[in-house]
C-alpha positions as a Markdown table, in Angstrom:
| # | Residue | x | y | z |
|---|---|---|---|---|
| 1 | Met | 0.1 | 0.1 | 0.0 |
| 2 | Asp | 1.0 | 3.6 | -0.6 |
| 3 | Ala | 3.2 | 5.2 | 2.2 |
| 4 | Asp | 0.8 | 8.2 | 2.2 |
| 5 | Cys | -1.8 | 6.2 | 3.8 |
| 6 | Ile | 0.4 | 6.7 | 7.1 |
| 7 | Glu | 0.5 | 10.3 | 8.3 |
| 8 | Arg | 3.5 | 12.5 | 9.1 |
| 9 | Arg | 3.2 | 15.1 | 11.6 |
| 10 | Glu | 6.0 | 17.7 | 12.1 |
| 11 | Asn | 4.2 | 19.5 | 14.7 |
| 12 | Ile | 1.5 | 17.9 | 16.9 |
| 13 | Ser | 0.2 | 18.7 | 20.3 |
| 14 | Ile | 0.0 | 15.7 | 22.7 |
| 15 | Glu | -3.9 | 15.9 | 22.7 |
| 16 | Glu | -4.2 | 15.7 | 19.1 |
| 17 | Phe | -1.6 | 12.6 | 19.2 |
| 18 | Val | -3.9 | 11.0 | 21.8 |
| 19 | Glu | -7.0 | 11.6 | 20.0 |
| 20 | Cys | -5.9 | 10.8 | 16.3 |
| 21 | Phe | -3.3 | 8.2 | 16.9 |
| 22 | Leu | -3.1 | 6.7 | 20.3 |
| 23 | Glu | -6.7 | 6.2 | 21.2 |
| 24 | Pro | -7.8 | 4.8 | 17.7 |
| 25 | Asn | -4.6 | 2.8 | 17.4 |
| 26 | Lys | -3.2 | 4.2 | 14.2 |
| 27 | Pro | 0.4 | 4.7 | 13.3 |
| 28 | Val | 2.1 | 7.9 | 12.8 |
| 29 | Val | 5.6 | 9.3 | 12.0 |
| 30 | Leu | 6.7 | 12.3 | 14.2 |
| 31 | Gly | 8.9 | 14.9 | 12.6 |
| 32 | Ala | 12.6 | 15.3 | 13.2 |
| 33 | Thr | 12.4 | 18.6 | 15.0 |
| 34 | Leu | 10.8 | 16.8 | 18.1 |
| 35 | Thr | 14.1 | 15.2 | 18.7 |
| 36 | Lys | 16.4 | 17.8 | 17.6 |
| 37 | His | 17.6 | 18.7 | 21.1 |
| 38 | Trp | 18.4 | 15.2 | 22.1 |
| 39 | Pro | 22.3 | 15.0 | 22.8 |
| 40 | Ala | 22.6 | 11.8 | 20.9 |
| 41 | Arg | 21.6 | 13.7 | 17.7 |
| 42 | Ser | 24.9 | 15.5 | 17.9 |
| 43 | Asp | 27.1 | 13.6 | 20.1 |
| 44 | Trp | 26.8 | 10.2 | 18.6 |
| 45 | Val | 26.7 | 11.5 | 14.9 |
| 46 | Thr | 29.4 | 13.2 | 12.7 |
| 47 | Ser | 28.9 | 16.5 | 10.8 |
| 48 | Glu | 28.1 | 14.3 | 7.7 |
| 49 | Gly | 25.4 | 12.6 | 9.5 |
| 50 | Arg | 27.1 | 9.2 | 10.0 |
| 51 | Pro | 27.7 | 7.4 | 13.3 |
| 52 | Asp | 30.7 | 8.8 | 15.1 |
| 53 | Phe | 32.2 | 5.3 | 15.8 |
| 54 | Ala | 35.1 | 6.8 | 17.8 |
| 55 | Arg | 32.8 | 8.8 | 19.9 |
| 56 | Leu | 30.5 | 5.8 | 20.6 |
| 57 | Ala | 33.3 | 3.6 | 21.7 |
| 58 | Glu | 34.6 | 6.5 | 23.9 |
| 59 | Leu | 31.1 | 6.8 | 25.5 |
| 60 | Tyr | 30.6 | 3.2 | 26.2 |
| 61 | Pro | 33.9 | 1.5 | 26.7 |
| 62 | Thr | 32.9 | -1.3 | 29.0 |
| 63 | Asp | 29.4 | -2.3 | 27.8 |
| 64 | Leu | 28.4 | -5.7 | 26.7 |
| 65 | Val | 25.8 | -5.9 | 24.0 |
| 66 | Glu | 23.9 | -8.6 | 22.1 |
| 67 | Val | 24.6 | -8.7 | 18.3 |
| 68 | Ala | 22.5 | -10.5 | 15.9 |
| 69 | Asp | 23.9 | -12.2 | 12.6 |
| 70 | Cys | 21.3 | -11.1 | 10.1 |
| 71 | Asp | 22.1 | -13.8 | 7.7 |
| 72 | Thr | 21.7 | -16.6 | 10.1 |
| 73 | Thr | 18.1 | -17.4 | 11.3 |
| 74 | Tyr | 17.4 | -18.8 | 14.7 |
| 75 | Phe | 13.8 | -19.9 | 15.2 |
| 76 | Ser | 11.8 | -16.7 | 14.8 |
| 77 | Asp | 14.9 | -14.4 | 15.1 |
| 78 | His | 18.5 | -14.2 | 14.2 |
| 79 | Gln | 21.4 | -16.0 | 15.8 |
| 80 | Arg | 22.7 | -13.7 | 18.5 |
| 81 | Thr | 26.1 | -13.5 | 20.4 |
| 82 | Thr | 27.3 | -11.1 | 23.2 |
| 83 | Met | 30.5 | -9.1 | 22.7 |
| 84 | Pro | 31.9 | -5.8 | 24.2 |
| 85 | Phe | 30.8 | -2.9 | 22.5 |
| 86 | Pro | 33.9 | -1.6 | 21.2 |
| 87 | Glu | 34.4 | -4.9 | 19.5 |
| 88 | Phe | 31.0 | -4.6 | 17.6 |
| 89 | Ile | 31.9 | -0.9 | 16.6 |
| 90 | Glu | 35.1 | -2.3 | 15.1 |
| 91 | Lys | 33.1 | -5.3 | 13.2 |
| 92 | Trp | 30.4 | -2.8 | 12.2 |
| 93 | Gln | 33.2 | -0.4 | 10.5 |
| 94 | Lys | 34.7 | -3.4 | 8.6 |
| 95 | Gly | 31.2 | -4.5 | 7.2 |
| 96 | Glu | 32.3 | -8.1 | 6.6 |
| 97 | Gln | 29.1 | -9.3 | 8.1 |
| 98 | Arg | 25.5 | -7.9 | 8.7 |
| 99 | Leu | 25.7 | -7.6 | 12.2 |
| 100 | Tyr | 23.0 | -5.7 | 14.3 |
| 101 | Cys | 23.3 | -4.4 | 17.7 |
| 102 | Lys | 19.9 | -5.1 | 19.3 |
| 103 | Asp | 17.9 | -4.6 | 22.4 |
| 104 | Trp | 20.9 | -3.0 | 24.2 |
| 105 | His | 19.7 | -1.6 | 27.6 |
| 106 | Phe | 22.1 | 1.4 | 27.0 |
| 107 | Thr | 20.3 | 3.3 | 29.7 |
| 108 | Arg | 22.0 | 1.0 | 32.4 |
| 109 | Ser | 25.4 | 1.7 | 31.1 |
| 110 | Pro | 28.0 | 2.7 | 33.7 |
| 111 | Ser | 28.6 | 5.8 | 31.6 |
| 112 | Gln | 25.3 | 7.2 | 32.7 |
| 113 | Tyr | 25.5 | 9.5 | 29.7 |
| 114 | Arg | 21.9 | 10.7 | 29.0 |
| 115 | Ala | 21.3 | 10.4 | 25.1 |
| 116 | Tyr | 17.6 | 11.5 | 25.0 |
| 117 | Gln | 14.5 | 12.0 | 26.9 |
| 118 | Pro | 11.2 | 10.6 | 25.7 |
| 119 | Leu | 8.8 | 12.9 | 23.6 |
| 120 | Pro | 6.1 | 14.2 | 25.6 |
| 121 | His | 3.6 | 12.7 | 23.5 |
| 122 | Leu | 5.1 | 9.2 | 24.3 |
| 123 | Ser | 5.9 | 9.7 | 28.0 |
| 124 | Asp | 2.9 | 8.2 | 29.8 |
| 125 | Asp | 5.0 | 4.9 | 30.0 |
| 126 | Trp | 3.2 | 2.3 | 32.2 |
| 127 | Leu | 5.4 | -0.7 | 31.3 |
| 128 | Asn | 8.7 | 0.8 | 31.9 |
| 129 | Thr | 7.4 | 2.5 | 35.1 |
| 130 | Tyr | 6.6 | -0.9 | 36.6 |
| 131 | Tyr | 9.6 | -2.9 | 35.3 |
| 132 | Gln | 11.9 | -0.2 | 36.4 |
| 133 | Glu | 10.3 | 0.0 | 39.9 |
| 134 | Glu | 9.3 | -3.5 | 40.7 |
| 135 | Lys | 11.5 | -5.6 | 38.4 |
| 136 | Asn | 14.9 | -3.6 | 38.1 |
| 137 | Asp | 14.4 | -4.0 | 34.5 |
| 138 | Asp | 13.1 | -2.0 | 31.4 |
| 139 | Tyr | 12.1 | -2.1 | 27.7 |
| 140 | Arg | 14.3 | 0.8 | 26.5 |
| 141 | Phe | 16.7 | -0.2 | 23.9 |
| 142 | Cys | 19.2 | 1.2 | 21.4 |
| 143 | Tyr | 19.7 | -0.6 | 18.0 |
| 144 | Met | 22.7 | -0.2 | 15.7 |
| 145 | Gly | 23.5 | -1.6 | 12.5 |
| 146 | Gly | 24.7 | -1.1 | 8.8 |
| 147 | Gln | 23.3 | -1.5 | 5.5 |
| 148 | Gly | 20.7 | -4.2 | 5.3 |
| 149 | Thr | 20.6 | -5.2 | 8.7 |
| 150 | Trp | 17.0 | -6.1 | 9.7 |
| 151 | Thr | 14.4 | -7.3 | 12.3 |
| 152 | Pro | 12.3 | -10.2 | 11.3 |
| 153 | Phe | 8.4 | -9.9 | 11.0 |
| 154 | His | 7.0 | -9.8 | 14.7 |
| 155 | Glu | 4.5 | -8.2 | 17.1 |
| 156 | Asp | 5.7 | -6.4 | 20.1 |
| 157 | Val | 6.1 | -8.0 | 23.5 |
| 158 | Phe | 2.7 | -7.9 | 25.5 |
| 159 | Arg | 1.1 | -6.4 | 22.3 |
| 160 | Ser | 2.5 | -3.3 | 23.6 |
| 161 | Tyr | 3.0 | 0.0 | 21.7 |
| 162 | Ser | 6.5 | 0.9 | 20.5 |
| 163 | Trp | 8.3 | 3.9 | 19.3 |
| 164 | Ser | 11.5 | 4.0 | 17.3 |
| 165 | Ser | 13.6 | 7.4 | 16.7 |
| 166 | Asn | 16.4 | 7.4 | 14.3 |
| 167 | Ile | 19.4 | 9.1 | 15.5 |
| 168 | Cys | 21.0 | 8.8 | 12.1 |
| 169 | Gly | 20.3 | 6.6 | 8.7 |
| 170 | Gln | 17.0 | 5.5 | 7.5 |
| 171 | Lys | 14.6 | 2.5 | 8.1 |
| 172 | Arg | 12.4 | 0.9 | 5.6 |
| 173 | Trp | 9.3 | -0.1 | 7.6 |
| 174 | Ile | 6.4 | -2.7 | 6.5 |
| 175 | Leu | 3.4 | -2.5 | 9.0 |
| 176 | Val | 0.5 | -4.8 | 8.9 |
| 177 | Pro | -2.8 | -4.0 | 10.6 |
| 178 | Pro | -4.2 | -6.2 | 13.0 |
| 179 | Gly | -6.6 | -9.1 | 12.3 |
| 180 | Gln | -4.6 | -10.9 | 9.6 |
| 181 | Asn | -2.8 | -13.7 | 11.5 |
| 182 | His | -4.5 | -16.4 | 9.6 |
| 183 | Leu | -2.9 | -15.0 | 6.3 |
| 184 | Phe | 0.9 | -15.2 | 7.8 |
| 185 | Thr | 0.6 | -18.2 | 9.8 |
| 186 | Asp | 1.3 | -21.7 | 8.7 |
| 187 | Asp | -0.7 | -24.8 | 9.7 |
| 188 | Gln | 1.7 | -25.5 | 12.6 |
| 189 | Gly | 0.9 | -22.1 | 14.2 |
| 190 | Asn | 4.3 | -20.6 | 13.4 |
| 191 | Trp | 4.3 | -17.1 | 11.7 |
| 192 | Val | 6.5 | -16.2 | 8.7 |
| 193 | His | 10.0 | -15.1 | 9.2 |
| 194 | Ser | 10.2 | -12.5 | 6.5 |
| 195 | Ile | 7.3 | -11.2 | 4.4 |
| 196 | Val | 9.5 | -10.2 | 1.5 |
| 197 | Asp | 11.3 | -13.6 | 1.3 |
| 198 | Tyr | 9.0 | -16.5 | 2.2 |
| 199 | Asn | 8.1 | -20.0 | 1.1 |
| 200 | Glu | 4.7 | -19.5 | -0.9 |
| 201 | Ala | 3.9 | -23.0 | -0.6 |
| 202 | Arg | 4.1 | -22.8 | 3.3 |
| 203 | Phe | 2.2 | -19.4 | 3.4 |
| 204 | Pro | -0.1 | -19.4 | 0.2 |
| 205 | Arg | -2.1 | -16.5 | 1.2 |
| 206 | Leu | 0.6 | -14.2 | 2.3 |
| 207 | His | 0.1 | -12.3 | -0.8 |
| 208 | Glu | -3.4 | -11.2 | 0.5 |
| 209 | Leu | -1.9 | -9.3 | 3.3 |
| 210 | Lys | -2.7 | -5.6 | 3.5 |
| 211 | Lys | 0.3 | -3.7 | 4.4 |
| 212 | Tyr | 2.0 | -0.3 | 4.6 |
| 213 | Glu | 5.5 | 0.7 | 3.6 |
| 214 | Leu | 7.4 | 3.8 | 4.5 |
| 215 | Ile | 10.8 | 5.1 | 4.8 |
| 216 | Gln | 11.8 | 6.6 | 8.1 |
| 217 | Gly | 14.4 | 9.5 | 7.9 |
| 218 | Pro | 17.0 | 10.7 | 10.3 |
| 219 | Gly | 15.7 | 12.3 | 13.6 |
| 220 | Glu | 11.9 | 11.0 | 12.9 |
| 221 | Thr | 10.0 | 8.8 | 15.3 |
| 222 | Met | 7.8 | 6.1 | 14.2 |
| 223 | Phe | 4.8 | 5.2 | 16.6 |
| 224 | Val | 3.8 | 1.6 | 16.2 |
| 225 | Pro | 0.3 | 0.8 | 17.6 |
| 226 | Ser | -0.8 | -2.1 | 19.5 |
| 227 | Gly | -1.1 | -5.5 | 17.6 |
| 228 | Trp | 0.4 | -4.1 | 14.5 |
| 229 | Trp | 3.0 | -6.4 | 13.3 |
| 230 | His | 6.0 | -5.2 | 11.5 |
| 231 | Gln | 9.5 | -5.9 | 9.8 |
| 232 | Val | 12.3 | -3.3 | 9.5 |
| 233 | Gln | 15.3 | -2.9 | 7.5 |
| 234 | Asn | 18.1 | -0.4 | 8.0 |
| 235 | Ile | 19.2 | 1.7 | 4.8 |
| 236 | Gly | 22.8 | 2.7 | 5.3 |
| 237 | Asp | 24.5 | 2.9 | 8.7 |
| 238 | Thr | 21.6 | 3.4 | 11.2 |
| 239 | Ile | 21.1 | 4.0 | 14.9 |
| 240 | Ser | 17.7 | 4.2 | 16.6 |
| 241 | Ile | 16.4 | 4.5 | 20.4 |
| 242 | Asn | 13.3 | 2.3 | 20.9 |
| 243 | His | 10.9 | 1.8 | 23.7 |
| 244 | Asn | 8.2 | -0.7 | 24.2 |
| 245 | Trp | 5.6 | 1.1 | 26.2 |
| 246 | Thr | 1.8 | 1.1 | 27.0 |
| 247 | Asn | -0.7 | 2.9 | 29.1 |
| 248 | Glu | -4.5 | 2.9 | 29.8 |
| 249 | Phe | -5.2 | 3.2 | 26.1 |
| 250 | Gly | -3.2 | -0.1 | 25.4 |
| 251 | Leu | -4.2 | -2.1 | 28.6 |
| 252 | Arg | -7.2 | -3.7 | 27.0 |
| 253 | Ser | -5.0 | -5.0 | 24.3 |
| 254 | Met | -2.4 | -6.3 | 26.9 |
| 255 | Tyr | -5.2 | -8.3 | 28.6 |
| 256 | Asp | -6.6 | -9.7 | 25.3 |
| 257 | Arg | -3.0 | -10.8 | 24.3 |
| 258 | Leu | -2.6 | -12.6 | 27.6 |
| 259 | Gly | -5.9 | -14.4 | 27.2 |
| 260 | His | -4.9 | -15.4 | 23.6 |
| 261 | Asp | -1.8 | -16.8 | 25.0 |
| 262 | Leu | -3.7 | -18.6 | 27.8 |
| 263 | Leu | -5.6 | -20.5 | 25.3 |
| 264 | Ser | -2.4 | -21.7 | 23.5 |
| 265 | Val | -0.9 | -22.8 | 26.7 |
| 266 | Arg | -4.3 | -24.9 | 27.6 |
| 267 | Tyr | -4.3 | -26.6 | 24.2 |
| 268 | Ala | -0.7 | -27.5 | 24.5 |
| 269 | Leu | -1.2 | -29.0 | 27.9 |
| 270 | Arg | -4.6 | -30.6 | 27.0 |
| 271 | Asp | -3.5 | -34.2 | 27.7 |
| 272 | Val | -2.7 | -33.5 | 31.3 |
| 273 | Ala | -5.7 | -31.4 | 32.2 |
| 274 | Asp | -6.9 | -33.7 | 34.9 |
| 275 | Met | -3.7 | -33.4 | 36.8 |
| 276 | Asp | -3.8 | -31.7 | 40.4 |
| 277 | Gly | -2.8 | -28.3 | 40.3 |
| 278 | Phe | -3.2 | -27.9 | 36.4 |
| 279 | Glu | -4.4 | -24.2 | 36.4 |
| 280 | Asp | -1.2 | -23.3 | 38.3 |
| 281 | Gln | 0.9 | -25.0 | 35.8 |
| 282 | Val | -1.0 | -23.5 | 33.0 |
| 283 | Gln | 0.0 | -20.1 | 34.6 |
| 284 | Leu | 3.5 | -21.1 | 35.1 |
| 285 | Val | 4.0 | -22.0 | 31.4 |
| 286 | Leu | 2.1 | -18.7 | 30.6 |
| 287 | Gly | 4.4 | -16.7 | 32.6 |
| 288 | Ile | 7.5 | -18.4 | 31.0 |
| 289 | Asn | 6.1 | -18.2 | 27.4 |
| 290 | Ser | 4.6 | -14.7 | 27.6 |
| 291 | Gly | 6.7 | -13.1 | 30.2 |
| 292 | Met | 3.8 | -12.5 | 32.3 |
| 293 | Asp | 0.8 | -14.6 | 33.8 |
| 294 | Phe | -2.5 | -13.5 | 35.4 |
| 295 | Cys | -1.0 | -12.6 | 38.7 |
| 296 | Gly | 1.8 | -10.7 | 37.2 |
| 297 | Phe | -0.7 | -8.7 | 35.3 |
| 298 | Phe | -2.7 | -8.0 | 38.1 |
| 299 | Met | 0.5 | -6.8 | 39.9 |
| 300 | Phe | 1.1 | -4.7 | 36.8 |
| 301 | Val | -2.3 | -3.0 | 37.0 |
| 302 | Lys | -2.4 | -2.7 | 40.8 |
| 303 | His | 1.1 | -0.9 | 40.6 |
| 304 | Met | -0.2 | 1.5 | 38.1 |
| 305 | Ala | -3.6 | 2.0 | 39.9 |
| 306 | Ala | -1.8 | 3.0 | 43.1 |
| 307 | Ile | 0.1 | 5.6 | 41.3 |
| 308 | Tyr | -3.1 | 7.3 | 40.0 |
| 309 | Leu | -5.2 | 6.7 | 43.3 |
| 310 | Gly | -2.4 | 8.8 | 44.8 |
| 311 | His | -3.3 | 11.6 | 42.6 |
| 312 | Cys | -7.0 | 11.7 | 43.3 |
| 313 | Asn | -6.8 | 13.8 | 46.3 |
| 314 | Ala | -3.5 | 15.8 | 45.5 |
| 315 | Asp | -2.9 | 19.1 | 43.6 |
| 316 | Leu | -1.7 | 17.8 | 40.4 |
| 317 | Cys | 1.2 | 19.7 | 39.1 |
| 318 | Pro | 2.3 | 19.2 | 35.6 |
| 319 | Leu | 6.0 | 17.5 | 35.3 |
| 320 | Ser | 8.3 | 19.5 | 33.3 |
| 321 | Thr | 10.3 | 17.5 | 30.5 |
| 322 | Ala | 12.9 | 20.0 | 30.5 |
| 323 | Asp | 16.1 | 19.3 | 31.8 |
| 324 | Ser | 19.5 | 21.1 | 30.9 |
| 325 | Glu | 21.6 | 18.3 | 32.7 |
| 326 | Pro | 22.6 | 15.7 | 30.3 |
| 327 | Lys | 23.5 | 13.3 | 33.0 |
| 328 | Gly | 21.9 | 10.2 | 34.3 |
| 329 | Tyr | 18.6 | 9.0 | 33.5 |
| 330 | Lys | 15.3 | 9.7 | 35.4 |
| 331 | Ser | 12.7 | 6.9 | 36.1 |
| 332 | Ala | 9.9 | 6.6 | 33.6 |
| 333 | Arg | 7.5 | 8.0 | 35.8 |
| 334 | Asp | 9.3 | 11.3 | 36.4 |
| 335 | Cys | 9.2 | 12.1 | 32.8 |
| 336 | Val | 5.4 | 12.0 | 32.4 |
| 337 | Asp | 4.1 | 15.1 | 30.7 |
| 338 | Gly | 1.4 | 17.1 | 32.7 |
| 339 | Tyr | -1.1 | 16.3 | 30.1 |
| 340 | Phe | -1.4 | 12.8 | 31.4 |
| 341 | Leu | -1.6 | 14.0 | 35.1 |
| 342 | Ser | -4.6 | 16.3 | 34.8 |
| 343 | Pro | -7.5 | 15.5 | 36.8 |
| 344 | Asp | -9.6 | 14.3 | 33.8 |
| 345 | Ser | -6.6 | 12.2 | 32.6 |
| 346 | Val | -6.2 | 10.7 | 36.0 |
| 347 | Asn | -9.8 | 9.7 | 36.4 |
| 348 | Arg | -9.9 | 8.4 | 32.7 |
| 349 | Ala | -6.9 | 6.1 | 33.4 |
| 350 | Leu | -8.6 | 4.8 | 36.7 |
| 351 | Asn | -11.9 | 4.0 | 34.9 |
| 352 | Arg | -10.0 | 2.3 | 32.1 |
| 353 | Ile | -8.4 | 0.3 | 34.8 |
| 354 | Asp | -11.4 | -0.7 | 36.4 |
| 355 | Ala | -12.9 | -1.8 | 33.1 |
| 356 | Val | -10.1 | -4.2 | 32.5 |
| 357 | Leu | -10.1 | -5.5 | 36.0 |
| 358 | Glu | -13.8 | -6.1 | 35.7 |
| 359 | Met | -12.9 | -8.5 | 32.7 |
| 360 | Leu | -10.2 | -10.1 | 34.9 |
| 361 | Glu | -12.5 | -10.6 | 37.7 |
| 362 | Ser | -15.3 | -12.2 | 35.6 |
| 363 | Asn | -12.8 | -14.6 | 33.7 |
| 364 | Pro | -13.5 | -18.1 | 35.0 |
| 365 | Thr | -9.7 | -18.8 | 35.0 |
| 366 | Thr | -9.3 | -16.1 | 37.7 |
| 367 | Ala | -11.3 | -18.1 | 40.3 |
| 368 | Leu | -9.0 | -21.2 | 39.6 |
| 369 | Ile | -5.9 | -19.7 | 40.5 |
| 370 | Ser | -4.4 | -20.2 | 43.8 |
| 371 | Gly | -3.7 | -17.0 | 45.9 |
| 372 | Asp | -7.2 | -15.7 | 46.1 |
| 373 | Leu | -6.6 | -13.6 | 42.9 |
| 374 | Lys | -10.3 | -13.0 | 42.4 |
| 375 | Asp | -10.8 | -11.5 | 45.7 |
| 376 | Lys | -7.8 | -9.3 | 45.3 |
| 377 | Val | -9.0 | -7.9 | 42.0 |
| 378 | Lys | -12.4 | -7.2 | 43.6 |
| 379 | Asp | -11.0 | -5.4 | 46.6 |
| 380 | Leu | -8.8 | -3.3 | 44.0 |
| 381 | Arg | -12.1 | -2.4 | 42.1 |
| 382 | Glu | -13.7 | -1.3 | 45.3 |
| 383 | Thr | -10.8 | 1.2 | 46.1 |
| 384 | Ile | -10.8 | 2.5 | 42.5 |
| 385 | Arg | -14.6 | 3.1 | 42.4 |
| 386 | Gln | -14.6 | 4.9 | 45.8 |
| 387 | Ala | -11.9 | 7.2 | 44.8 |
| 388 | Ala | -12.6 | 8.0 | 41.0 |
| 389 | Pro | -16.2 | 9.2 | 39.6 |
| 390 | Gln | -17.4 | 6.4 | 37.2 |
| 391 | Glu | -17.7 | 6.9 | 33.5 |
| 392 | Gln | -19.0 | 4.8 | 30.6 |
| 393 | Ile | -15.9 | 3.7 | 29.0 |
| 394 | Gly | -16.0 | 2.0 | 25.5 |
| 395 | Leu | -12.7 | -0.1 | 25.3 |
| 396 | Asp | -11.4 | -0.6 | 21.9 |
| 397 | His | -8.9 | -3.0 | 20.5 |
| 398 | Ala | -10.8 | -6.3 | 21.0 |
| 399 | Asp | -8.9 | -9.5 | 20.5 |
| 400 | Gln | -6.8 | -9.0 | 17.4 |
| 401 | Ser | -5.4 | -12.5 | 17.2 |
| 402 | Thr | -7.7 | -14.0 | 14.6 |
């Protein structure tokens, strides 16, 4: 499909982004002016717009990074190895292999060099708030690679949103709207590795796929909505900063994905369905396969509900995104723009949390899990309903896994 079908916005308010793209779950490319103040846009890049290899190696001399060999398939990904960052930089410059530094948690680097701050539009990040504060982990990454390095076709973790900002170079994106899994999944339930180079006999209907293609330029930010599968290839030497994230608008999709994964686990374990403790075993496998089980999802929601409940009786002061000191990284919650902390936004978030908790409470599986999960969900809902005026919330993003 024509790239013009995906909008590009050089200047856009947070309110417009939420109403036109985040809530309706539509992709958009945000303009390069929004990232021009990032230190990485100048410190990581030469005056010619190419990676400053020497400066990068100087900034991160001791980091270990995962590097993918883009010519070697490993299940649904590429074969990966771990190496010192300066060694990757050296190999990258030689260009003898298509090596791609991926999923590098560079914000944890001992250097504590602060390369960026999330755009205000993308700052309401529940996923990284929870994982930083409760798991000592995060979904904030840097990707670096040369011409032709690429990421196979995939959907983002937890059916989250993602954003990707190019520091330099270009990316060719292929995005697939939700609801087309049957076109790119084989009869064994495996999805296609690449939608540009595939076995037609194994995926005979892939040509029917509705898709969008575009080129993302230096400084631009790609917003990938929940449930949109995508494949990405670098054009020339390219560096990007990426986040997986979600908030109240993506909570329903996250829950739907967990429910879909639960059905898959139940089917895989169907031969032992009569065993004692079957439901707890299902949850154990679900947590391993999906990164989260029902109890983990509840703890995530409870953590975010507590933050918003704390605002209900407080004077809400917008948090400034301005910071002149380019050292160290704030927690994800410290960077949230004040738009998302207004009384109306807080009430909206709590209402959406309550709506998803209602689904969790009424799910028959919840009552079968040990640890009184259903009672805990009920108690949290009661606390929310006492604190926040109730609104009629129409939750979009029904299960998109068909």
